[in-house]
Backbone bond lengths (Angstrom), bond angles and torsions (degrees), N, CA, C in turn:
res aa  C-N    CA-C-N  psi(-1)  N-CA   C-N-CA  omega(-1)  CA-C   N-CA-C  phi
1 M - - - 1.454 - - 1.527 109.17 -
2 K 1.325 115.24 136.46 1.465 120.52 175.94 1.523 108.96 -101.10
3 I 1.327 115.04 130.25 1.464 121.75 -179.69 1.529 108.42 -119.66
4 A 1.322 116.74 131.40 1.461 122.14 176.56 1.525 108.62 -111.85
5 V 1.338 115.50 131.73 1.459 120.51 -179.59 1.528 108.97 -120.08
6 A 1.327 116.35 125.69 1.463 121.52 175.13 1.520 107.49 -66.78
7 S 1.331 116.61 129.02 1.459 120.07 -172.34 1.521 112.23 -135.74
8 E 1.321 114.87 149.22 1.460 120.92 175.88 1.535 111.36 -79.73
9 G 1.320 117.35 -16.97 1.462 121.86 -179.10 1.514 110.81 -139.26
10 K 1.340 116.02 -179.75 1.458 118.75 -174.30 1.523 115.24 -98.88
11 N 1.339 117.19 14.02 1.463 118.01 175.50 1.528 110.40 -131.75
12 K 1.331 115.74 166.77 1.464 119.84 -171.79 1.521 114.96 -72.08
13 T 1.318 117.73 -7.53 1.469 119.98 175.31 1.535 111.72 -89.96
14 S 1.325 116.79 1.31 1.473 121.85 178.65 1.523 110.69 -74.70
15 E 1.330 115.22 159.02 1.462 121.27 176.23 1.528 110.24 -73.78
16 I 1.331 115.77 147.86 1.460 120.38 172.75 1.523 107.83 -66.41
17 S 1.320 116.16 133.97 1.463 120.20 178.98 1.521 110.15 -75.50
18 Q 1.322 115.63 140.97 1.464 121.45 177.03 1.527 111.45 -76.33
19 R 1.328 117.57 -14.46 1.458 121.48 -173.43 1.533 110.71 -110.32
20 G 1.321 116.55 107.03 1.465 120.26 -179.86 1.515 113.38 -59.53
21 G 1.317 116.73 -57.41 1.467 120.69 -177.71 1.512 114.05 -74.66
22 R 1.304 117.43 -27.27 1.470 121.68 -175.26 1.532 113.37 -109.48
23 A 1.322 117.12 15.74 1.470 120.49 177.91 1.529 109.78 -59.90
24 P 1.317 117.92 139.39 1.470 119.63 179.57 1.535 113.14 -62.65
25 Y 1.343 115.97 -34.98 1.471 120.49 -178.42 1.518 110.13 -139.66
26 Y 1.320 115.03 158.10 1.455 122.77 166.11 1.509 107.03 -123.77
27 L 1.338 115.64 125.83 1.460 121.24 177.53 1.516 107.19 -101.52
28 I 1.324 115.63 127.65 1.464 120.48 -176.20 1.527 109.41 -109.44
29 F 1.319 114.27 126.89 1.463 122.38 -177.75 1.518 110.21 -116.33
30 Q 1.322 115.35 145.74 1.454 120.93 170.46 1.521 106.86 -135.72
31 D 1.319 116.54 129.27 1.472 121.93 -175.69 1.530 111.24 51.41
32 K 1.321 115.54 43.68 1.473 124.36 177.87 1.523 114.47 65.36
33 K 1.329 117.51 11.40 1.471 121.65 176.79 1.521 109.12 -107.97
34 L 1.330 115.70 135.81 1.462 120.37 175.99 1.520 108.16 -70.62
35 I 1.345 116.88 117.21 1.464 119.55 -178.90 1.524 112.67 -108.84
36 E 1.349 117.18 -18.11 1.462 119.10 -179.43 1.523 110.33 -159.06
37 S 1.318 115.10 140.73 1.458 122.57 173.69 1.525 106.18 -118.12
38 V 1.331 116.39 115.42 1.465 121.41 -173.93 1.522 110.12 -110.71
39 K 1.331 116.89 120.61 1.462 120.77 172.74 1.521 106.25 -72.56
40 N 1.306 117.06 123.47 1.461 121.74 -174.95 1.528 110.51 -71.26
41 P 1.339 117.30 111.16 1.466 119.52 179.65 1.527 113.37 -70.57
42 F 1.331 116.88 -10.22 1.467 121.35 -177.25 1.532 112.07 -105.41
43 A 1.337 117.32 9.66 1.466 121.33 -176.86 1.526 112.17 -64.06
44 T 1.302 117.36 -29.35 1.466 121.33 177.25 1.525 108.21 -125.52
45 G 1.302 116.64 162.37 1.456 119.93 177.54 1.509 112.04 115.75
46 G 1.330 114.70 -161.00 1.456 121.87 -175.24 1.510 113.79 -74.07
47 G 1.322 115.27 -168.21 1.454 121.63 -177.69 1.520 112.67 -71.73
48 G 1.310 115.37 174.65 1.458 121.06 176.68 1.512 115.27 85.21
49 A 1.331 117.62 14.07 1.466 120.39 -177.96 1.525 111.09 -61.57
50 G 1.322 117.97 -42.01 1.463 121.29 -177.96 1.515 112.81 -59.58
51 F 1.339 116.31 -46.25 1.462 120.34 177.29 1.519 110.45 -60.71
52 S 1.320 116.26 -46.99 1.464 121.19 -177.06 1.524 111.90 -62.37
53 V 1.333 116.94 -42.66 1.467 120.48 179.06 1.524 110.04 -66.06
54 A 1.319 118.05 -41.65 1.469 120.88 179.01 1.532 110.53 -59.79
55 Y 1.326 117.23 -42.28 1.458 120.68 179.01 1.528 111.03 -68.20
56 M 1.344 117.17 -37.97 1.463 121.18 177.21 1.529 109.87 -61.78
57 L 1.333 117.07 -45.00 1.460 120.92 179.69 1.529 110.95 -64.38
58 A 1.318 116.70 -38.98 1.472 120.28 177.77 1.530 110.19 -63.09
59 D 1.322 117.24 -40.75 1.473 121.14 177.97 1.522 111.72 -61.86
60 K 1.325 116.23 -28.63 1.465 121.55 179.55 1.532 111.49 -90.43
61 K 1.337 116.23 8.86 1.475 122.95 176.75 1.529 113.47 62.14
62 V 1.336 116.05 34.51 1.467 121.46 177.47 1.524 109.20 -74.81
63 N 1.353 116.31 138.80 1.461 121.91 179.82 1.524 112.99 -101.75
64 F 1.355 116.34 -24.16 1.465 120.88 -172.25 1.525 108.36 -147.35
65 A 1.327 116.82 135.88 1.467 121.41 -179.71 1.528 109.96 -124.16
66 I 1.335 115.17 143.90 1.466 121.64 178.99 1.526 108.47 -129.82
67 A 1.325 115.83 133.97 1.475 121.91 174.62 1.518 107.51 -153.55
68 G 1.323 116.08 165.79 1.458 120.24 176.60 1.513 111.29 -62.94
69 K 1.324 116.31 -41.25 1.465 121.93 -178.13 1.516 109.19 -153.62
70 F 1.324 116.32 134.38 1.457 122.19 173.59 1.523 107.79 -110.67
71 G 1.314 116.59 134.30 1.457 120.70 174.49 1.523 110.00 -72.05
72 E 1.315 116.50 162.88 1.472 120.93 -178.42 1.527 111.97 -59.80
73 N 1.333 117.60 -40.12 1.462 120.20 -179.88 1.528 111.04 -65.06
74 M 1.322 116.69 -40.14 1.458 119.24 179.08 1.523 110.82 -68.16
75 K 1.333 117.02 -39.37 1.462 120.02 176.85 1.528 110.71 -58.31
76 S 1.326 116.30 -44.41 1.471 120.82 179.55 1.523 111.19 -62.44
77 A 1.327 116.49 -43.28 1.468 120.80 -179.02 1.530 111.07 -67.35
78 L 1.334 117.60 -39.48 1.459 120.65 177.72 1.528 110.35 -63.46
79 K 1.334 116.48 -44.16 1.469 120.36 178.11 1.527 110.32 -60.75
80 E 1.337 116.06 -43.49 1.466 121.26 -179.93 1.529 111.17 -59.16
81 K 1.324 116.29 -36.28 1.471 121.47 -178.69 1.529 112.85 -88.53
82 G 1.337 117.18 -0.13 1.456 120.88 177.50 1.522 113.61 76.56
83 I 1.333 116.80 23.46 1.463 121.47 179.52 1.527 108.60 -99.20
84 K 1.313 115.82 121.98 1.471 120.01 176.26 1.530 107.97 -76.90
85 F 1.321 116.48 157.77 1.462 119.23 -178.28 1.515 111.64 -149.42
86 K 1.339 114.28 160.39 1.457 121.67 179.47 1.520 108.44 -145.86
87 E 1.329 115.90 139.66 1.464 120.39 174.79 1.521 108.66 -94.61
88 E 1.308 115.41 127.41 1.470 122.22 -176.77 1.519 106.57 -144.98
89 S 1.317 117.76 131.89 1.461 118.57 -178.84 1.524 111.42 -139.47
90 G 1.330 114.55 166.14 1.451 120.66 176.65 1.521 113.71 75.61
91 K 1.319 116.70 20.33 1.467 120.76 -178.40 1.526 109.86 -133.54
92 K 1.312 114.27 166.06 1.460 120.81 172.67 1.538 107.40 -87.73
93 V 1.323 115.17 155.30 1.461 120.26 -178.27 1.518 111.63 -53.89
94 E 1.333 116.73 -47.29 1.468 120.61 -176.07 1.533 112.99 -61.94
95 E 1.331 117.90 -20.79 1.465 121.33 -179.80 1.538 113.02 -75.26
96 V 1.319 117.56 -21.76 1.465 119.91 -177.49 1.527 112.87 -101.44
97 I 1.297 117.48 -7.15 1.473 120.09 -178.88 1.519 110.30 -84.34
């Protein structure tokens, strides 16, 4: 299973980002190992970040996403792509993996 965690930084000791669509990074884990650190290209700019991030995660074959908060549009896009998700805050990335 591939898990993507919205992160404030590019390593697993970073805090979980409160912003699903606008998180600075997404850290992707497989079998509890960090396999990729992705700088979120949609962190700044116009609207639609949640949809774009959900599609990016789907392209990376992510099965589960974690962030402090997901907007309604991102939740809909994740459901559409078959990606389960959970809101978790106040922790470091490594604590939720």
